[in-house]
Structure formats: structure tokens, C-alpha cells
FIDRENDO-5752 format. One record per atom (N, C-alpha, C, O, CB): x, y, z. Coordinates in steps of 0.001 Angstrom, whole numbers, plus 500000, padded with zeros to 6 digits. Glycine has a CB too. Layout:
BEGIN
XYZ
...
This chain:
BEGIN
694848885806250022
693882885537248931
694267884237248244
693382883566247713
693845886720247889
695531883844248224
695903882688247526
695311881433248108
695021880475247392
697338882595247486
695131881443249424
694642880145250118
693084880260250006
692446879244249730
695169880007251785
692471881403250198
691088881490250113
690502881013248753
689384880508248650
690712882864250386
691322881210247765
690725880932246427
691331879493245866
691185879160244690
691090882220245371
691950878768246735
692612877520246466
691540876524245883
690569876263246594
693300876956247794
691633876026244802
690583874964244355
690673873658245034
689647873002245210
690698874674242880
691803873239245422
692010872000246117
691278872076247463
690641871101247859
693526871715246304
691350873166248148
690716873379249454
689159873452249294
688415872927250122
691273874704250115
688712874107248225
687338874179247972
686685872810247589
685535872521247920
687128875170246911
687506871990246869
687008870646246443
686979869853247803
685942869239248052
688003869911245259
687900869810248606
687906868972249785
686750869382250666
686025868506251138
689245869073250541
686540870616250907
685389871147251753
684054870704251175
683165870246251893
685418872734251836
683934870852249857
682671870537249239
682478868991249332
681352868533249526
682631871055247735
683509868230249203
683379866691249427
683018866351250786
682212865444250991
684675865944249116
683595867063251817
683220866911253255
681717867069253400
681091866182253980
683964867967254162
681113868101252929
679775868515253172
678779867646252279
677565867700252476
679647870057252874
679317866883251339
678507865994250634
678545864621251103
677795863774250618
678833866025249312
679455864332252104
679629862933252594
678342862541253240
677639863347253850
680839862784253614
678031861172253073
676702860678253389
676635860387254916
675528860317255451
676369859386252537
677776860213255641
677657859925256998
678527860899257806
679365861609257249
678024858491257254
678321860916259074
679105861957259898
680549861551260017
681448862390260045
678502862131261362
680763860252260088
682231859890260216
683010860183258928
684157860622259011
682395858365260570
682410859949257697
683168860365256689
683368861836256478
684369862308255939
682677859829255629
682350862535256937
682415864044256939
683594864565257841
684350865472257495
681023864652257469
683661863933258959
684748864317259841
686195863872259277
687183864586259453
684481863675261252
686245862766258657
687513862375258051
687917863365256768
689075863738256581
687373860814257578
686903863698255993
687217864700254963
687545866158255498
688338866886254901
686030864775254014
686925866517256591
687184867805257211
688597867794257842
689311868796257869
686091868127258284
688956866570258356
690331866479258791
691399866636257793
692433867260258032
690522865273259396
691151866092256728
692116866221255525
692053867640255057
693111868126254659
691739865219254291
690970868383255044
690828869785254650
691612870576255631
692426871388255192
689340870254254601
691457870428256924
692226871140257877
693823871004257774
694646871912257888
691767870684259196
694031869781257555
695597869364257467
696167870192256130
697267870742256161
695811867490257247
695444870216255148
696017870837253844
695952872395254012
696842873096253531
695133870355252469
694914872921254685
694699874325254921
695763874766255825
696355875796255504
693323874624255493
696110874160256908
697112874614257822
698514874476257293
699409875284257540
696990873890259078
698648873392256544
699998873185255821
700229874419254866
701339874949254815
700006871746254929
699269874826254182
699497876061253235
699686877264254079
700525878105253757
698253876328252219
698982877390255103
699124878578256015
700537878702256591
701135879778256614
698108878482257190
701109877406257113
702365877422257720
703471877688256736
704561878151257071
702584876177258413
703129877366255487
704182877624254412
704402879144254256
705498879571253895
703732876991252986
703384879947254522
703384881331254274
703841882015255596
704183883196255543
701973881814253788
703865881351256761
704041881970257981
705688882223258046
706517881399257661
703408881021259208
705985883498258597
707355883781258661
707964883761260043
709186883702260175
707576885035258067
707116883808261111
707741883828262454
707397882585263200
706394881943262888
707300885051263262
708212882201264208
707966880937264987
706638881160265802
705896880192265967
709245880585265998
706328882306266285
705094882697267005
703896882369266173
702942881726266611
705093884198267354
703982882828264974
702778882549264125
702622881117263769
701487880655263649
702829883338262856
703656880393263593
703570878986263344
703037878219264603
702270877264264487
704954878460262921
703451878652265725
702814878083267025
701390878294267085
700629877401267458
703403878701268281
700953879569266695
699618879879266668
698881879041265851
697887878439266256
699419881133266310
699382878955264538
698659877981263526
698590876533264045
697573875851263911
699435877952262099
699717876088264646
699625874787265198
698452874592266304
697741873589266348
700983874472265793
698356875648267152
697224875597268036
695856875589267428
694939874905267881
697299876680268901
695748876403266345
694444876471265697
694085875177264982
692937874736264922
694415877618264716
695175874593264436
694864873317263728
694437872201264775
693551871389264509
696159872829262874
695083872210265915
694809871244266975
693410871484267485
692698870508267720
695845871346268127
692979872666267667
691642872886268221
690648872507267063
689628871916267417
691446874438268739
690799872745265855
689922872353264823
689763870970264754
688630870492264727
690325872818263603
690895870172264718
690968868789264733
690275868063265952
689657867006265827
692360868453264673
690441868736267137
689829868309268360
688420868332268267
687730867447268774
690237869093269465
687876869449267546
686285869557267401
685806868439266637
684627868111266762
685782870891266666
686603867782265825
686068866749264972
686025865381265605
685431864457265049
686849866684263744
686651865234266770
686648863874267472
685438863790268315
684836864774268745
687934863640268373
685104862500268535
684036862069269329
684494861090270390
684191859901270297
682996861480268482
685215861558271396
685774860521272338
684797859736273150
685081858621273586
686678861158273280
683643860318273353
682577859615274149
681851858551273248
681395857531273764
681502860687274726
681748858787271941
681159857775271073
682162856804270534
681906855600270495
680455858418269946
683279857292270123
684235856351269381
685471856496270299
686490857074269918
684551856784267703
685331855925271573
686427856107272545
687702855284272282
688800855575272755
685922855766273901
687469854294271532
688646853392271345
689743854161270357
690952854063270568
688118851906270668
689249854858269366
690176855562268434
690332857021268829
691441857521268637
689665855470266967
689411857739269331
689423859203269364
689923859654270814
690354860797270968
687931859791269021
689870858846271760
690180859274273099
691621859724273254
691911860817273741
689890858178274053
692528858826272815
693961859103272756
694360860290271961
695153861138272370
694647857969272225
693735860312270734
693965861510269866
693506862757270405
694188863767270230
693337861357268595
692372862803271072
691901864014271776
692871864506272826
693062865704273034
690569863750272428
693460863552273464
694364863931274666
695610864597274029
696125865595274533
694811862579275617
696065864019272921
697296864569272273
697086865910271744
697908866809271920
697771863699271162
695917866068271050
695563867369270502
695318868444271485
695692869591271241
694406867246269695
694695868130272607
694450869066273674
695876869465274276
696088870641274570
693460868410274789
696803868534274449
698105868980274855
698742869904273968
699294870925274377
698950867910275028
698672869538272640
699402870348271652
698886871705271521
699651872661271398
699376869721270343
697592871827271542
696992873144271633
697208874044272753
697350875255272581
695722873002271560
697240873427274023
697563874123275184
698995874551275253
699300875653275708
697233873332276306
699902873672274795
701283874123274712
701554875252273759
702274876189274103
702117873015274344
701014875192272601
701232876196271723
700582877601272090
701157878630271736
700773875720270465
699457877648272756
698849878800273144
699427879321274503
699299880506274812
697396878560273203
699982878536275203
700652878899276542
702001879533276348
702509880194277253
700839877635277446
702609879343275161
703924879862274858
703993881438274879
704835882015275567
704350879332273488
703125882075274141
702979883465274126
701693883956273490
701381883509272386
704103884032273461
700943884821274090
699684885235273414
699999886435272505
700569887454272894
698546885612274479
699549886196271201
699696887085270167
698655888138270257
697518887792270578
699659886400268902
698928889457269999
697891890383270017
697077890349268679
697585890009267611
698463891744270291
695727890742268831
694924890545267554
695413891964266731
696069892846267285
693052890415267883
695041892009265531
695316893067264687
694933894535265250
695639895537265138
694611892776263431
693777894462265824
693203895758266536
694111896144267610
694453897323267703
691734895549267176
694555895224268467
695416895454269616
696754895886269154
697342896761269790
695532894224270482
697278895362268123
698566895618267531
698547897035267135
699466897758267520
698878894694266342
697540897540266361
697551898902265816
697424899928267032
698036900996267039
696336899088264742
696524899488268125
696419900502269188
697752900512269963
698160901575270430
695186900199270161
698390899460270105
699706899582270886
700733900288270084
701624900896270678
700276898188271294
700690900263268724
701598901014267936
701421902422268028
702382903191268039
701522900648266615
700148902825268101
699768904233268185
700138904863269641
700352906069269758
698189904352267889
700190904072270607
700515904566271903
702040904655272064
702558905647272577
699896903677272973
702800903538271593
704244903651271757
704884904070270367
704898903265269436
704851902257272291
705433905389270240
705961905777269018
707123905066268500
707613905389267418
706257907050269085
């Protein structure tokens, strides 16, 4: 709840959606994702959770890029983010909360 109600995050997101151009919107959303995942990583306790958050951040940032339109700047960054997301998710798949509860019920 601390992160969900964070006023800095709400302000960044509102600014992003009020941006007059798509490029500005993507830049504001990138700042939003960086702050959001920074706050989440500060609360994360395990290395697996931090790796998962890194992969999620990379996938969110990757969705903001336009390598076919802005290939000079976004193509290299897209490749780096794709590698970061793939490396973090390939390390270990984490169970979803429903799967975790089901496996705990099966194994006493």
C-alpha cells in the first residue's frame, strides 16, 4: 500500500498522460517506471524477487521504445533491455501466489 499511494508516483504518471507528444509521454513513463521499480526493489527481500523485478522493469521499458521509428537511439537500448529481461526470467521461474498456496497445501 505504501507504493500504491505514493504521491510522487501519482504525479509522474499524471504528468506522463498529460504530455502533448508521444515522445514526451514515453520519457515521463520511463521515469515513472524507474522510480516505481526502485521503490519496489527497496522492499524486496530475496535475490529471486529482485531478479523478477528487474525483468519486469526491463519489459516495461522495452514496451516504451520504438526501434523501427527511432532506430538511432532505441535499437541498441531495446537489445540491452531484451537481454536483461531474458536473463532475469531464465534464472528461475517464481510461482504465482495461487501456485505457492497450492504447493504448500500438497506438501505439509
